C-alpha positions in Angstrom: 0.0 0.0 0.0 1.5 3.3 -1.0 1.4 6.4 1.2 1.5 10.0 0.0 2.8 12.8 2.2 1.8 16.4 1.3 4.1 19.3 2.2 3.4 22.9 1.4 6.5 25.1 1.1 6.5 28.9 1.3 9.7 30.7 2.5 10.5 27.4 4.3 14.3 27.6 4.6 16.2 26.3 6.5 13.7 24.0 8.4 12.4 22.3 5.3 15.8 20.6 4.9 15.2 18.7 8.2 11.5 17.9 7.3 12.5 16.4 3.9 15.3 14.5 5.5 12.9 13.0 8.1 10.7 11.7 5.2 13.8 10.3 3.4 14.8 8.4 6.6 11.5 6.6 6.9 12.0 2.9 6.6 8.8 2.3 4.6 9.6 2.0 0.9 6.2 2.6 -0.9 6.1 6.3 -0.2 6.0 9.6 -2.0 6.5 13.2 -0.9 4.5 15.8 -2.8 6.1 19.2 -2.2 4.0 22.2 -3.3 6.1 25.4 -3.6 3.8 28.4 -3.2 5.2 31.9 -4.1 8.5 31.5 -2.1 10.7 34.5 -2.3 13.6 33.1 -0.2 15.9 30.3 -1.4 13.4 27.4 -0.9 13.0 26.7 -4.6 16.8 26.6 -5.1 17.1 24.0 -2.4 14.2 22.0 -3.8 15.8 22.0 -7.3 18.8 20.2 -5.9 16.8 17.2 -4.7 17.3 14.1 -6.7 15.0 11.5 -5.2 12.4 9.4 -7.1 10.1 9.4 -4.1 10.0 13.2 -4.0 7.9 15.2 -6.5 8.0 19.0 -6.6 5.2 21.2 -8.0 4.7 25.0 -8.2 1.3 26.3 -7.3 0.2 29.9 -6.5 -2.4 29.7 -3.7 -2.7 29.8 0.1 -1.6 26.9 2.2 -4.9 25.0 2.0 -5.4 25.5 -1.8 -1.8 24.2 -2.1 -2.8 21.1 0.0 -5.8 20.4 -2.2 -3.5 20.7 -5.2 -0.9 18.4 -3.6 -3.6 15.8 -2.8 -4.8 15.9 -6.4 -1.3 15.0 -7.6 -0.8 12.2 -5.1 -1.0 8.5 -6.0 -1.0 6.8 -2.6 -4.1 5.1 -1.1 -3.3 6.9 2.2 -2.5 10.6 2.6 -0.7 12.4 5.4 0.3 16.0 6.0 3.8 17.1 7.1 4.4 20.8 7.4 7.7 22.2 6.1 9.1 22.9 9.6 8.0 19.6 11.2 9.7 16.1 11.3 8.6 12.6 12.0 9.4 11.3 15.4 11.4 8.2 14.3 12.3 6.0 11.3 9.3 3.8 11.5 6.3 6.2 11.6 5.0 5.5 8.0 5.6 1.7 8.2 3.6 1.6 11.5 0.8 3.7 10.1 0.4 1.5 7.0 0.6 -1.7 9.0 -2.4 -0.6 11.0 -4.3 0.5 7.9 -3.8 -3.0 6.4 -4.6 -4.8 9.6 -7.6 -2.9 10.8 -9.2 -1.8 7.5 -9.2 1.7 8.9 -10.3 5.0 7.2 -8.4 7.4 9.5 -5.4 6.9 11.9 -4.0 9.5 14.3 -1.4 9.6 17.0 0.4 11.9 19.4 2.6 14.9 18.6 5.3 16.8 20.4 5.9 20.6 20.2 9.6 21.6 20.2 11.5 24.9 20.4 11.6 26.5 17.0 15.4 26.2 16.8 15.9 22.9 18.7 14.1 19.7 17.9 15.4 18.1 21.0 13.8 20.5 23.5 10.1 19.8 24.0 7.7 22.5 25.3 4.4 20.7 25.2 2.6 17.6 23.8 -0.7 16.5 22.4 -0.8 13.0 23.7 -3.1 10.3 25.1 -6.3 12.0 23.9 -8.9 9.7 22.3 -11.7 11.1 20.3 -14.9 10.7 22.4 -16.9 13.9 22.0 -17.8 15.7 18.7 -15.5 18.6 19.6 -12.5 16.3 20.0 -10.2 16.5 17.0 -7.0 14.7 16.2 -3.8 16.8 15.5 -3.6 17.7 11.8 0.0 16.6 11.2 -0.5 13.4 13.3 -3.4 12.2 11.1 -3.5 9.9 8.1 -6.6 9.5 5.9 -7.6 7.3 3.0 -7.3 9.3 -0.3 -10.7 8.1 -1.4 -12.2 10.1 1.5 -10.0 13.2 0.8 -11.1 13.1 -2.9 -14.6 13.8 -1.7 -13.7 16.2 1.0 -11.5 19.2 0.2 -9.9 21.9 2.4 -12.1 25.0 2.4 -9.7 27.7 1.1 -11.8 30.5 2.6 -10.2 29.8 5.9 -6.7 31.0 6.4 -5.8 29.1 9.5 -8.5 26.7 10.6 -9.4 24.9 7.4 -7.9 21.7 8.9 -10.4 21.9 11.7 -13.3 22.3 9.2 -12.1 19.3 7.2 -11.6 17.0 10.2 -15.1 17.9 11.6 -16.7 17.2 8.3 -14.9 13.8 7.9 -15.5 12.8 11.5 -19.2 13.5 11.2 -19.4 10.7 8.6 -19.4 7.0 9.5 -15.8 6.1 9.2 -13.4 3.8 11.1 -10.9 5.5 13.3 -7.8 4.1 15.0 -5.6 5.8 17.6 -1.9 4.9 17.8 -0.7 5.7 21.3 2.7 6.8 20.0 4.3 10.0 18.9 3.9 10.6 15.2 5.8 13.9 14.7 7.6 16.8 16.3 6.1 20.2 15.5 8.3 23.3 15.8 6.7 26.1 17.9 6.0 29.3 16.1 4.2 28.0 13.0 0.9 29.3 11.8 -1.2 27.2 14.2 0.9 28.2 17.3 1.6 31.8 16.4 0.1 34.4 18.8 -0.1 36.9 15.9 -2.8 34.8 14.3 -4.6 33.8 17.6 -7.6 36.2 17.2 -8.3 35.2 13.6 -7.9 31.5 14.5 -10.6 31.9 17.3 -13.0 33.6 14.9 -12.5 30.9 12.2 -12.8 28.1 14.8 -16.1 29.5 16.1 -17.5 29.9 12.6 -16.7 26.3 11.8 -18.1 25.1 15.1 -21.4 26.9 14.5 -21.6 25.5 11.0 -21.2 21.9 12.4 -23.9 22.5 15.1 -21.4 22.9 17.9 -21.6 25.7 20.5 -19.2 28.1 22.1 -19.4 25.9 25.2 -18.1 23.0 23.1 -15.2 25.2 22.0 -14.4 26.1 25.6 -14.5 22.4 26.5 -12.1 21.7 23.7 -9.6 24.4 24.9 -9.9 23.1 28.5 -9.2 19.5 27.3 -6.0 20.8 25.7 -4.8 22.8 28.7 -2.7 20.1 30.2 -0.4 20.4 27.1 0.9 23.7 28.5 1.9 22.2 31.8 3.8 19.4 30.0 7.4 18.8 30.9 8.6 15.5 29.8 12.3 14.6 29.5 12.7 12.5 26.3 16.4 11.9 25.8 17.2 12.7 22.1 18.6 9.8 20.1 20.9 9.9 17.1 17.9 10.3 14.8 16.7 13.5 16.5 20.3 14.8 16.8 21.0 14.3 13.2 17.8 15.9 12.0 18.5 18.8 14.4 21.9 19.4 12.7 20.5 19.4 9.1 19.0 22.9 9.3 21.7 24.4 11.5 24.3 26.9 10.4 27.4 25.0 9.3 30.9 26.2 10.1 34.1 25.9 8.0 36.4 23.0 8.7 39.8 24.1 7.1 41.1 20.5 7.3 38.6 19.4 4.6 38.6 22.6 2.6 39.8 20.8 -0.6 36.8 18.4 -0.3 34.1 21.1 -0.4 32.2 21.4 -3.6 29.5 23.9 -4.6 29.6 25.9 -1.4 29.6 29.6 -0.5 32.0 30.6 2.4 31.1 33.7 4.3 31.6 35.5 7.7 28.7 35.0 10.1 28.6 38.4 11.7 26.2 41.3 12.4 26.1 42.4 8.8 25.3 38.9 7.4 22.7 38.2 10.1 20.9 41.5 9.6 21.0 41.5 5.8 20.0 37.8 5.7 16.8 38.9 7.5 16.3 41.7 4.9 17.2 39.9 1.7 16.9 36.2 2.7 20.5 35.5 1.6 21.3 32.2 3.2 20.9 29.0 1.3 21.8 25.4 2.0 25.1 26.0 0.3 26.5 28.4 3.0 29.4 27.5 5.2 30.5 30.1 7.8 33.3 31.3 10.0 32.4 33.4 13.1 33.5 37.0 12.7 32.8 40.4 14.2 32.1 41.7 17.7 28.6 40.0 17.8 29.8 36.5 16.9 30.4 35.4 20.6 27.0 36.8 21.6 24.8 35.6 18.7 26.4 32.2 17.9 28.6 31.5 21.0 31.8 31.0 19.0 35.2 32.6 19.1 35.7 35.4 16.5 38.0 34.6 13.6 38.7 37.6 11.3 38.3 37.1 7.6 41.9 37.9 6.8 43.1 35.0 9.1 40.7 32.6 7.3 41.9 33.9 3.9 45.6 33.4 4.8 44.9 29.8 5.8 42.9 29.1 2.7 45.7 30.6 0.5 48.1 28.2 2.1 45.8 25.3 1.3 45.5 26.5 -2.3 49.3 27.0 -2.7 50.1 23.5 -1.5 47.2 21.7 -3.1 48.0 19.2 -5.9 44.6 19.9 -7.4 44.9 22.4 -10.3 41.7 24.3 -9.8 41.2 27.6 -11.5 41.2 30.6 -9.2 39.1 33.7 -10.2 39.1 36.9 -8.2 36.2 39.3 -8.7 36.4 42.8 -7.3 38.2 46.1 -7.5 41.7 45.9 -6.0 44.3 48.7 -5.7 47.9 48.2 -7.0 49.3 47.4 -3.6 46.7 44.6 -3.0 47.4 43.2 -6.5 51.2 43.1 -5.7 50.5 41.4 -2.4 48.4 38.7 -4.2 51.1 38.1 -6.7 53.6 37.6 -3.9 51.4 35.4 -1.7 49.2 33.4 -4.2 51.7 31.1 -5.9 49.1 29.6 -8.3 47.9 31.5 -11.3 44.7 33.3 -11.1 42.4 35.6 -13.1 41.3 38.9 -11.8 38.3 40.8 -13.1 37.3 44.3 -11.9 33.6 44.8 -11.3 31.4 47.7 -12.2 29.7 49.6 -9.4 26.1 48.5 -9.4 23.7 46.1 -7.6 24.4 42.4 -7.5 21.9 41.5 -10.3 23.4 44.1 -12.7 27.0 43.2 -11.9 26.3 39.5 -12.6 24.6 40.4 -15.9 27.8 42.1 -17.0 30.3 39.5 -15.7 28.4 36.5 -17.3 30.1 37.5 -20.5 33.4 36.5 -19.0 32.3 32.9 -18.9 33.4 31.8 -15.5 34.7 28.2 -15.1 32.7 25.6 -13.2 34.5 23.7 -10.5 36.8 26.7 -9.9 37.4 28.8 -6.8 35.9 32.3 -7.0 37.0 34.9 -4.5 34.8 38.0 -4.0 36.1 41.2 -2.5 32.9 43.1 -2.2 31.1 44.3 1.0 28.3 42.4 2.6 25.5 41.9 1.5 26.5 42.6 -2.2 29.1 39.8 -2.3 26.7 37.2 -0.9 23.9 38.2 -3.2 26.3 38.0 -6.1 27.6 34.6 -4.9 24.0 33.3 -4.9 23.6 34.3 -8.5 26.9 32.8 -9.6 26.4 29.5 -8.0 23.1 28.9 -9.7 24.9 28.9 -13.1 28.1 27.3 -11.8 26.9 24.9 -9.1 30.3 23.1 -8.7 32.2 26.2 -7.8 33.4 27.2 -4.3 32.9 30.9 -3.7 34.8 32.7 -1.0 33.3 36.0 0.3 36.2 37.8 1.9 35.2 41.5 1.7 38.2 43.8 2.3 40.5 41.1 3.7 43.1 41.5 0.9 43.2 45.3 1.4 43.8 44.7 5.1 46.6 42.1 4.5 48.3 44.2 1.9 48.5 47.2 4.2 46.2 49.3 1.9 43.9 49.6 4.9 46.0 50.2 8.1 45.5 47.7 10.9 44.1 48.9 14.1 46.3 49.3 17.2 46.3 46.3 19.6 44.0 48.2 22.0 41.1 48.0 19.5 41.5 44.2 19.0 41.8 43.6 22.8 38.4 45.3 23.5 36.6 44.1 20.3 36.6 47.6 18.8 38.2 46.9 15.5 34.9 47.9 13.8 35.2 51.3 15.3 38.7 51.7 13.9 37.6 50.6 10.4 35.1 53.4 10.3 38.0 55.7 9.6 38.1 54.3 6.1 35.1 54.6 3.7 33.3 56.2 6.7 30.0 57.1 5.2 29.2 53.7 3.6 30.3 51.8 6.7 28.5 54.0 9.1 25.2 53.7 7.1 25.7 49.9 6.9 26.3 49.7 10.6 23.2 51.8 11.4 21.0 49.7 9.1 22.4 46.4 10.5 21.7 47.4 14.1 18.2 48.5 13.1 17.5 45.1 11.4 19.0 43.1 14.3 16.8 45.0 16.8 13.8 44.1 14.6 14.9 40.5 14.7 15.0 40.5 18.5 11.7 42.2 18.9 10.1 39.6 16.5 11.7 36.7 18.3 13.7 35.7 15.2 17.1 36.4 16.6 18.1 32.7 17.0 20.4 31.5 14.2 19.7 27.9 13.5 
């Protein structure tokens, strides 16, 4: 018996990577994942385009989440359908095999189980749970992502796209009002990250209004709605220590920021290397820069605060990478893109033993710069070094790697100018007290000051919106 899992994706990076990996790790073989990408303007579609898996099918559809689910179900070929949101994961390897085993054995129409709610940025820290609740009253509903339904039933019962948040409630009430066979698996089905649409306080008032409208339509009262809320109240007092196993730990790592390991630098392929600092974090929030290809080193005064790692200046990283390149037996082409003064060019000629090409870049935005440098026909499987400020160099790197997916791109900003002496290094006092950024304001003051002000403004927004955690 084949099972189809429907996933709707809209601006789902980076958590969708862990969600898809949890589907891949399922031991059950007769499975398919239907991913419906809906109007994403981050790097979700770029990540989806890299997936090569016969069990995963990707579609583009312009509609809200429930219209996308209806579309995904129409494209599915399994006899059983489940929903997995793009930031949730299955609890263990055997969820789908256990579900299908019970469908076969019991001749069931709908199966549901328990779910855990984890911290947004940590799948191993559980905040509450929906567990040990069997459907007895009309107002009792199974958790949406912990529910699996026969496709023949869903073909006749669609999600109502007029509801923004509570269409799953509407669908389940309509289905449960029919004479169907239900089975409860007293086991955890999935882990839901807190902060999604259904657990977001910003949507709470609209959710209550939609819920009440659906209840009235199904001849339920506001008293029933209050009873439902009370029945769920024990979730919020839940504290259960479930020791994370290797499966949970591995999934947790999939969506996390990855840091550079210089010992394996020559083995990297198709990656963008960049400093993880205040500028990157703030402009990633503004432009949605980060993709699955990024590998970082911690840099800047905020690195120890935001990511709890020791700061490594970009110039130190660049020197170490130059040594790797100089002593490497692999004859990869090296291309440097950016405007360099004569003193910096001379420093490169002295310190970079291998031959390289250097192209100056026009002053413009990343899109227009790339349009002009495409004529230079960059070489795939080469090492491209960008000497532009953040976020322009990262935005340009994202454009380049789409056309040259086997390149490694190194975003080093002004490191060469610092190393060559074109920009004077700060006195030791500034390094000792993490004030190098203040010293550097002496050079190109207006641009750097404006960037600093904007970065601080964006980071404050991140903290106020609770999105400051880098995962």
